C-alpha positions in Angstrom: -22.1 11.4 -10.8 -21.0 9.8 -7.6 -22.6 7.6 -5.3 -21.5 6.4 -2.0 -22.1 3.2 0.1 -21.7 3.0 3.8 -20.7 -0.6 5.5 -21.3 -1.3 8.6 -18.9 -4.5 9.9 -19.1 -5.6 13.7 -16.9 -7.8 14.9 -17.5 -11.2 17.2 -17.7 -11.5 20.9 -15.5 -13.8 22.9 -15.5 -13.3 26.5 -15.2 -16.0 29.2 -15.1 -15.9 32.6 -13.1 -17.9 35.7 -14.4 -18.3 38.7 -14.4 -20.7 41.3 -17.2 -21.0 43.4 -17.2 -23.5 45.7 -13.6 -22.7 46.7 -13.9 -19.1 47.0 -17.1 -20.0 48.8 -15.6 -21.9 51.3 -12.2 -20.2 51.6 -11.5 -16.2 52.9 -9.6 -14.5 49.8 -9.2 -17.6 48.4 -6.7 -19.1 50.8 -6.9 -22.2 52.9 -4.6 -22.9 55.7 -3.7 -25.9 57.7 -3.9 -28.0 54.8 -2.8 -32.0 55.6 -0.8 -34.6 53.7 -3.6 -36.9 51.3 -6.1 -34.1 52.0 -9.3 -33.6 49.3 -9.6 -29.6 49.0 -12.8 -28.6 47.1 -11.6 -26.2 44.1 -13.5 -26.1 40.9 -11.9 -23.9 38.2 -15.0 -22.7 35.9 -15.3 -21.5 32.7 -18.4 -19.8 31.4 -18.5 -18.4 27.7 -20.4 -14.9 28.4 -19.7 -13.7 25.0 -21.8 -13.5 21.8 -19.9 -16.4 20.0 -18.9 -20.0 20.1 -15.4 -20.9 21.6 -12.6 -23.1 21.9 -11.1 -23.2 25.7 -7.8 -23.6 27.0 -6.4 -23.6 31.1 -2.8 -23.3 32.0 -1.9 -24.5 35.6 1.2 -23.2 37.0 2.2 -23.5 40.7 4.4 -20.9 42.5 6.3 -22.4 45.9 6.9 -25.8 44.9 9.4 -27.6 43.2 8.4 -29.2 39.3 8.3 -32.9 40.8 6.2 -31.3 43.4 4.0 -29.8 41.2 3.7 -32.9 39.0 2.7 -35.2 42.0 0.0 -32.4 42.6 -1.2 -32.2 39.0 -1.0 -36.0 38.9 -3.6 -36.2 41.6 -6.1 -33.5 40.0 -9.5 -35.3 38.9 -9.4 -33.7 35.2 -11.8 -35.3 33.1 -9.3 -36.6 30.7 -11.9 -37.2 27.7 -13.1 -33.5 27.9 -9.9 -32.0 28.8 -6.5 -33.2 27.1 -3.3 -31.8 27.9 -1.1 -30.5 25.1 2.7 -30.7 24.5 2.5 -26.9 25.6 1.5 -27.4 29.0 -1.9 -26.4 28.3 -5.4 -28.2 28.8 -7.7 -28.0 25.9 -11.1 -28.4 26.1 -12.4 -31.5 23.7 -15.9 -29.3 22.4 -16.7 -26.2 21.6 -17.9 -23.8 24.5 -21.2 -22.5 22.8 -22.1 -18.9 24.0 -24.5 -18.9 27.3 -24.0 -22.9 27.7 -23.5 -24.4 30.8 -20.0 -23.5 32.7 -17.6 -26.4 32.3 -15.0 -27.2 35.2 -11.6 -28.4 34.5 -11.4 -30.8 37.8 -13.4 -30.3 40.9 -10.5 -31.7 44.0 -7.2 -31.0 44.5 -5.4 -33.3 46.8 -2.1 -32.7 48.0 0.3 -35.5 48.3 1.6 -37.5 51.1 4.3 -35.3 51.3 7.0 -36.1 54.4 7.9 -33.0 57.0 9.8 -31.4 54.6 7.5 -29.7 53.4 5.7 -28.3 57.1 4.8 -24.6 56.6 5.3 -24.3 53.0 3.1 -22.2 51.2 2.1 -22.6 47.3 0.3 -21.2 44.9 -2.2 -22.7 42.2 -2.2 -20.0 39.5 -5.3 -20.7 36.6 -5.1 -19.1 33.5 -8.2 -19.4 31.0 -8.5 -18.4 27.4 -10.5 -18.3 24.7 -10.6 -18.2 20.8 -13.8 -18.1 18.5 -14.6 -21.0 17.4 -15.8 -20.5 13.7 -13.7 -20.1 10.9 -11.1 -22.0 13.2 -10.2 -25.8 13.4 -7.6 -26.6 15.8 -8.0 -30.6 15.5 -5.3 -33.1 14.9 -5.7 -35.9 12.2 -7.3 -38.2 14.8 -9.9 -35.2 16.1 -7.9 -34.3 19.4 -7.4 -30.5 20.3 -4.0 -30.5 21.4 -3.0 -26.7 20.6 -4.0 -23.9 18.7 -1.1 -24.0 16.4 0.0 -20.2 16.2 -2.8 -18.6 18.0 -2.0 -16.5 20.6 -5.3 -14.6 22.2 -4.8 -11.4 24.5 
């Protein structure tokens, strides 16, 4: 005698979008020119969970065309919400809450202000590269002893 049973296992779905709706609308090809020192620029990296499962989110900012010091000066002027986003030692900003599937999008910052640099920066072009990553929140707790999220341990999303 023999019997057969088939089990179907469907994996979860983590999927996020990263857009800059205001910046993209105001600046053709996501490029702004003629920027002046101390000029605030509407820049709004917005992450939305369009998958089926809740997720933890982190964001990495990388600067091309600037020195390390200049990059730090730009980043220091970003209006990042320090209550909801904490920067880890690995350079990522970690969202301190679970981003539920279908929830309202979250924004890392809304303005980028160019520092009061001198003439040595004239005609310099730089890029701000933004990478957002998500990992499922079920059965995963990245919280530190104080409850903050400042890393994901060894977890690296694809």
